[in-house]
DSSP file (Angstrom, degrees, kcal/mol; ACC not computed):
  #  RESIDUE AA STRUCTURE BP1 BP2  ACC     N-H-->O    O-->H-N    N-H-->O    O-->H-N    TCO  KAPPA ALPHA  PHI   PSI    X-CA   Y-CA   Z-CA
    1    1 A M              0   0    0      0, 0.0    25,-3.4     0, 0.0     2,-0.5   0.000 360.0 360.0 360.0 132.0  -20.7    2.3  -11.8
    2    2 A V  E     +a   26   0A   0     23,-0.2     2,-0.3    25,-0.1    25,-0.2  -0.926 360.0 176.6-111.8 131.0  -18.1    4.3  -13.8
    3    3 A R  E     -a   27   0A   0     23,-3.1    25,-2.8    -2,-0.5     2,-0.1  -0.955  29.1-114.8-130.4 150.3  -18.4    8.1  -14.1
    4    4 A T  E  >  -a   28   0A   0     -2,-0.3     4,-2.5    23,-0.2    25,-0.2  -0.388  30.5-112.4 -76.8 162.5  -16.1   10.6  -15.7
    5    5 A L  H  > S+     0   0    0     23,-1.7     4,-2.4     2,-0.2     5,-0.2   0.903 118.2  52.2 -61.7 -41.8  -14.3   13.2  -13.6
    6    6 A R  H  > S+     0   0    0      1,-0.2     4,-1.7     2,-0.2    -1,-0.2   0.929 112.1  44.7 -61.2 -46.2  -16.4   16.0  -15.2
    7    7 A E  H  > S+     0   0    0      1,-0.2     4,-1.8     2,-0.2    -1,-0.2   0.881 111.3  55.0 -65.3 -37.9  -19.7   14.2  -14.4
    8    8 A S  H  < S+     0   0    0     -4,-2.5    -2,-0.2     1,-0.2    -1,-0.2   0.894 106.1  50.9 -63.7 -40.1  -18.4   13.3  -10.9
    9    9 A K  H >< S+     0   0    0     -4,-2.4     3,-0.8     1,-0.2    -1,-0.2   0.913 112.4  46.8 -61.8 -42.1  -17.7   17.0  -10.2
   10   10 A A  H 3< S+     0   0    0     -4,-1.7    -1,-0.2     1,-0.2    -2,-0.2   0.797 125.4  29.3 -71.7 -28.7  -21.2   17.9  -11.3
   11   11 A K  T 3X S+     0   0    0     -4,-1.8     4,-2.3     1,-0.1    -1,-0.2  -0.113  75.1 132.0-124.9  36.0  -23.0   15.2   -9.3
   12   12 A L  H <> S+     0   0    0     -3,-0.8     4,-2.7     1,-0.2     5,-0.2   0.898  73.2  52.6 -59.3 -43.8  -20.6   14.6   -6.3
   13   13 A S  H  > S+     0   0    0      1,-0.2     4,-2.1     2,-0.2    -1,-0.2   0.914 111.2  47.5 -58.6 -43.7  -23.4   14.7   -3.7
   14   14 A E  H  > S+     0   0    0      2,-0.2     4,-2.2     1,-0.2    -1,-0.2   0.904 112.6  48.6 -64.2 -42.2  -25.4   12.1   -5.6
   15   15 A L  H  X S+     0   0    0     -4,-2.3     4,-2.6     2,-0.2    -2,-0.2   0.876 109.8  51.5 -68.3 -37.5  -22.3    9.9   -6.0
   16   16 A V  H  X S+     0   0    0     -4,-2.7     4,-2.5     2,-0.2    -1,-0.2   0.903 109.4  51.4 -64.1 -40.4  -21.4   10.2   -2.3
   17   17 A D  H  X S+     0   0    0     -4,-2.1     4,-1.0    -5,-0.2    -2,-0.2   0.923 110.5  48.0 -62.1 -44.1  -24.9    9.1   -1.4
   18   18 A L  H ><>S+     0   0    0     -4,-2.2     5,-2.1     1,-0.2     3,-0.6   0.926 112.7  48.6 -61.7 -44.7  -24.7    6.1   -3.7
   19   19 A A  H ><5S+     0   0    0     -4,-2.6     3,-1.9     1,-0.2    20,-0.3   0.889 106.2  56.6 -64.1 -39.0  -21.3    5.1   -2.2
   20   20 A S  H 3<5S+     0   0    0     -4,-2.5    -1,-0.2     1,-0.3    -2,-0.2   0.753 104.3  54.5 -66.0 -21.5  -22.6    5.5    1.4
   21   21 A R  T <<5S-     0   0    0     -4,-1.0    -1,-0.3    -3,-0.6    -2,-0.2   0.365 130.8 -93.6 -92.1   5.1  -25.3    3.0    0.5
   22   22 A G  T < 5S+     0   0    0     -3,-1.9     2,-0.4     1,-0.3    -3,-0.2   0.369  81.6 132.1 105.9  -5.5  -22.7    0.5   -0.6
   23   23 A E      < -     0   0    0     -5,-2.1     2,-0.5    -6,-0.2    -1,-0.3  -0.656  53.3-131.1 -83.1 135.2  -22.4    1.1   -4.3
   24   24 A E        -     0   0    0     -2,-0.4     2,-0.5    14,-0.1    14,-0.2  -0.727  19.8-161.2 -86.8 129.0  -18.9    1.4   -5.7
   25   25 A V  E     - B   0  37A   0     12,-2.6    12,-3.5    -2,-0.5     2,-0.4  -0.953   0.6-159.7-114.0 122.5  -18.3    4.4   -7.9
   26   26 A L  E     -aB   2  36A   0    -25,-3.4   -23,-3.1    -2,-0.5     2,-0.5  -0.846   5.9-151.8-101.0 137.0  -15.3    4.5  -10.2
   27   27 A I  E     -aB   3  35A   0      8,-2.7     7,-3.1    -2,-0.4     8,-1.6  -0.936  13.0-162.2-113.8 125.6  -14.1    7.8  -11.5
   28   28 A S  E     -aB   4  33A   0    -25,-2.8   -23,-1.7    -2,-0.5     2,-0.4  -0.780  12.2-162.3-110.6 150.9  -12.3    7.9  -14.9
   29   29 A V  E >  S- B   0  32A   0      3,-2.8     3,-1.6    -2,-0.3   -25,-0.0  -0.989  82.7 -13.4-129.5 120.9  -10.0   10.4  -16.5
   30   30 A R  T 3  S-     0   0    0     -2,-0.4    -1,-0.1     1,-0.3     3,-0.1   0.868 131.6 -51.2  53.7  40.6   -9.5   10.1  -20.3
   31   31 A G  T 3  S+     0   0    0      1,-0.2     2,-0.4     0, 0.0    -1,-0.3   0.427 117.6 106.2  83.7  -0.9  -11.0    6.7  -20.3
   32   32 A K  E <  S-B   29   0A   0     -3,-1.6    -3,-2.8     0, 0.0     2,-0.3  -0.941  74.7-117.1-115.8 133.3   -8.9    5.3  -17.5
   33   33 A V  E     +B   28   0A   0     -2,-0.4    -5,-0.3    -5,-0.3     3,-0.1  -0.500  39.5 165.7 -68.3 126.2  -10.1    4.6  -14.0
   34   34 A K  E     +     0   0A   0     -7,-3.1     2,-0.3    -2,-0.3    -6,-0.2   0.598  57.3  21.3-116.1 -20.3   -8.2    6.9  -11.6
   35   35 A A  E     -B   27   0A   0     -8,-1.6    -8,-2.7     2,-0.0     2,-0.4  -0.980  56.4-145.8-151.1 159.5  -10.2    6.7   -8.3
   36   36 A R  E     -B   26   0A   0     -2,-0.3     2,-0.6   -10,-0.2   -10,-0.2  -0.996   7.5-157.7-130.9 131.9  -12.8    4.7   -6.4
   37   37 A L  E     +B   25   0A   0    -12,-3.5   -12,-2.6    -2,-0.4     2,-0.3  -0.949  28.2 159.1-110.4 117.7  -15.5    6.1   -4.2
   38   38 A T        -     0   0    0     -2,-0.6   -19,-0.1   -14,-0.2   -18,-0.1  -0.820  46.9 -74.4-133.0 171.0  -16.7    3.6   -1.6
   39   39 A R        -     0   0    0    -20,-0.3     2,-0.2    -2,-0.3   -19,-0.1  -0.416  54.9-111.1 -64.9 139.2  -18.5    3.5    1.7
   40   40 A A        -     0   0    0     -2,-0.1    -1,-0.1     1,-0.1    -3,-0.0  -0.472  31.5-111.8 -72.3 143.2  -16.4    4.5    4.6
   41   41 A A        -     0   0    0     -2,-0.2    -1,-0.1     1,-0.1     3,-0.1  -0.475  38.5-101.7 -71.4 144.9  -15.4    1.8    7.1
   42   42 A P        -     0   0    0      0, 0.0    -1,-0.1     0, 0.0     3,-0.0  -0.366  48.2 -91.6 -65.5 149.3  -17.0    2.2   10.5
   43   43 A P        -     0   0    0      0, 0.0     2,-0.8     0, 0.0    -3,-0.0  -0.300  41.4-107.7 -62.8 145.5  -14.6    3.6   13.2
   44   44 A D        +     0   0    0      1,-0.2    -3,-0.0    -3,-0.1     0, 0.0  -0.644  41.7 171.6 -76.9 111.5  -12.7    1.1   15.2
   45   45 A R        +     0   0    0     -2,-0.8     2,-1.2    -3,-0.0    -1,-0.2   0.342  42.5 109.6-101.7   3.8  -14.2    1.1   18.6
   46   46 A S        +     0   0    0      2,-0.0     2,-0.4     3,-0.0    -2,-0.1  -0.688  40.4 154.7 -87.9  99.2  -12.3   -1.9   19.9
   47   47 A W        -     0   0    0     -2,-1.2     2,-1.1     4,-0.0     3,-0.1  -0.928  49.8-110.7-123.5 151.8   -9.9   -0.6   22.4
   48   48 A D     >  -     0   0    0     -2,-0.4     4,-1.9     1,-0.2     5,-0.1  -0.672  29.4-174.5 -86.5  98.6   -8.4   -2.5   25.3
   49   49 A R  H  > S+     0   0    0     -2,-1.1     4,-2.4     1,-0.2    -1,-0.2   0.884  83.0  54.5 -61.4 -40.2   -9.9   -0.9   28.4
   50   50 A S  H  > S+     0   0    0      1,-0.2     4,-2.3     2,-0.2    -1,-0.2   0.884 107.7  49.5 -65.1 -37.7   -7.7   -3.0   30.8
   51   51 A A  H  > S+     0   0    0      2,-0.2     4,-2.4     1,-0.2    -1,-0.2   0.900 110.6  51.0 -66.1 -39.6   -4.5   -1.8   29.0
   52   52 A W  H  X S+     0   0    0     -4,-1.9     4,-2.4     2,-0.2    -2,-0.2   0.914 110.2  48.9 -62.9 -43.3   -5.7    1.8   29.3
   53   53 A V  H  X S+     0   0    0     -4,-2.4     4,-2.7     2,-0.2     5,-0.2   0.905 110.8  50.6 -64.6 -41.8   -6.4    1.4   33.1
   54   54 A R  H  X S+     0   0    0     -4,-2.3     4,-2.4     1,-0.2    -2,-0.2   0.920 111.2  48.4 -61.2 -43.3   -2.9   -0.1   33.6
   55   55 A Q  H  X S+     0   0    0     -4,-2.4     4,-2.3     2,-0.2    -2,-0.2   0.914 111.6  49.7 -63.9 -42.4   -1.4    2.8   31.8
   56   56 A L  H  X S+     0   0    0     -4,-2.4     4,-2.4     2,-0.2    -2,-0.2   0.918 111.3  48.6 -62.5 -44.5   -3.4    5.3   33.8
   57   57 A R  H  X S+     0   0    0     -4,-2.7     4,-2.5     2,-0.2    -1,-0.2   0.892 110.0  52.5 -63.3 -39.1   -2.4    3.6   37.1
   58   58 A S  H  X S+     0   0    0     -4,-2.4     4,-2.5     2,-0.2    -2,-0.2   0.921 110.0  48.3 -62.1 -43.8    1.3    3.6   36.0
   59   59 A L  H  X S+     0   0    0     -4,-2.3     4,-2.6     1,-0.2     5,-0.3   0.900 109.7  52.8 -62.6 -40.5    1.1    7.3   35.3
   60   60 A Q  H  X S+     0   0    0     -4,-2.4     4,-2.4     1,-0.2    -2,-0.2   0.925 110.9  46.6 -60.9 -44.5   -0.6    7.9   38.7
   61   61 A R  H  X S+     0   0    0     -4,-2.5     4,-1.2     2,-0.2    -2,-0.2   0.914 112.6  50.7 -63.6 -42.2    2.3    6.0   40.4
   62   62 A T  H  X S+     0   0    0     -4,-2.5     4,-0.7     1,-0.2    -2,-0.2   0.929 119.0  35.7 -60.8 -46.2    4.9    7.9   38.4
   63   63 A Y  H  X S+     0   0    0     -4,-2.6     4,-3.1     1,-0.2    -1,-0.2   0.731 106.1  66.9 -84.8 -21.9    3.4   11.3   39.3
   64   64 A S  H  < S+     0   0    0     -4,-2.4    -1,-0.2    -5,-0.3    -2,-0.2   0.826  99.3  53.4 -69.9 -28.8    2.3   10.6   42.8
   65   65 A A  H  < S+     0   0    0     -4,-1.2    -1,-0.2    -3,-0.2    -2,-0.2   0.887 117.6  36.4 -69.9 -38.1    5.9   10.2   43.9
   66   66 A A  H  < S+     0   0    0     -4,-0.7    -2,-0.2     1,-0.3    -1,-0.1   0.873 134.4  20.0 -82.1 -39.2    6.8   13.6   42.5
   67   67 A R    ><  -     0   0    0     -4,-3.1     3,-1.0     1,-0.1    -1,-0.3  -0.901  66.0-162.8-134.6 102.7    3.6   15.4   43.3
   68   68 A P  T 3  S+     0   0    0      0, 0.0    -1,-0.1     0, 0.0    -4,-0.1   0.728  86.2  44.8 -62.8 -21.9    1.5   13.9   46.0
   69   69 A K  T 3  S+     0   0    0      2,-0.0     2,-0.4     0, 0.0    -5,-0.1  -0.277  74.4 136.7-121.6  49.8   -1.7   15.8   45.1
   70   70 A I    <   -     0   0    0     -3,-1.0     2,-0.1   -10,-0.1    -3,-0.0  -0.780  45.9-132.8 -95.2 138.6   -2.0   15.6   41.3
   71   71 A S     >  -     0   0    0     -2,-0.4     4,-2.0     1,-0.1     5,-0.1  -0.418  18.9-115.0 -87.5 163.7   -5.4   14.8   39.9
   72   72 A V  H  > S+     0   0    0      1,-0.2     4,-2.7     2,-0.2     5,-0.2   0.875 117.3  57.5 -62.1 -37.9   -6.3   12.3   37.2
   73   73 A E  H  > S+     0   0    0      1,-0.2     4,-2.3     2,-0.2    -1,-0.2   0.895 106.9  47.8 -61.5 -40.3   -7.3   15.2   34.9
   74   74 A E  H  > S+     0   0    0      2,-0.2     4,-2.5     1,-0.2    -1,-0.2   0.899 110.7  51.4 -67.8 -39.6   -3.8   16.7   35.2
   75   75 A I  H  X S+     0   0    0     -4,-2.0     4,-2.4     2,-0.2    -2,-0.2   0.934 111.7  46.7 -61.5 -46.0   -2.2   13.4   34.5
   76   76 A L  H  X S+     0   0    0     -4,-2.7     4,-2.4     2,-0.2    -2,-0.2   0.900 111.0  52.2 -63.7 -40.5   -4.3   12.9   31.4
   77   77 A A  H  X S+     0   0    0     -4,-2.3     4,-2.0     1,-0.2    -1,-0.2   0.918 111.6  46.1 -62.4 -43.1   -3.6   16.4   30.2
   78   78 A Q  H  X S+     0   0    0     -4,-2.5     4,-1.6     1,-0.2    -1,-0.2   0.887 111.4  52.5 -66.1 -38.5    0.2   15.9   30.6
   79   79 A S  H  X S+     0   0    0     -4,-2.4     4,-0.7     1,-0.2    -2,-0.2   0.898 109.7  48.7 -63.4 -40.5    0.0   12.6   28.9
   80   80 A R  H >X S+     0   0    0     -4,-2.4     3,-0.8     1,-0.2     4,-0.6   0.880 107.2  55.4 -67.3 -38.1   -1.8   14.2   25.9
   81   81 A Q  H >< S+     0   0    0     -4,-2.0     3,-0.8     1,-0.3    -1,-0.2   0.847 100.6  60.0 -64.1 -33.0    0.7   17.0   25.7
   82   82 A D  H 3< S+     0   0    0     -4,-1.6    -1,-0.3     1,-0.2    -2,-0.2   0.782 101.4  54.9 -64.5 -26.2    3.5   14.4   25.4
   83   83 A R  H <<        0   0    0     -3,-0.8    -1,-0.2    -4,-0.7    -2,-0.2   0.661 360.0 360.0 -81.7 -17.1    1.9   13.1   22.2
   84   84 A I    <<        0   0    0     -3,-0.8    -1,-0.2    -4,-0.6    -2,-0.1   0.470 360.0 360.0 -79.5 360.0    1.8   16.5   20.5
């Protein structure tokens, strides 16, 4: 389905609903297609639990030598701060 930009602005909720049900919506400006509205891909839930556990254990070993009584919550908080 092709819609003009003006029509798309006026009926955005309707077009998002159509796209979420799998219909592809093309948006044109001055007769040329400039954008495509499609259904969003589902979030990637496939993560490697064993790799995460290995990384956590490695962090525990690293920090247990320096601070014998550090909690897992503190380790995770420090790990998250490193990513910022």
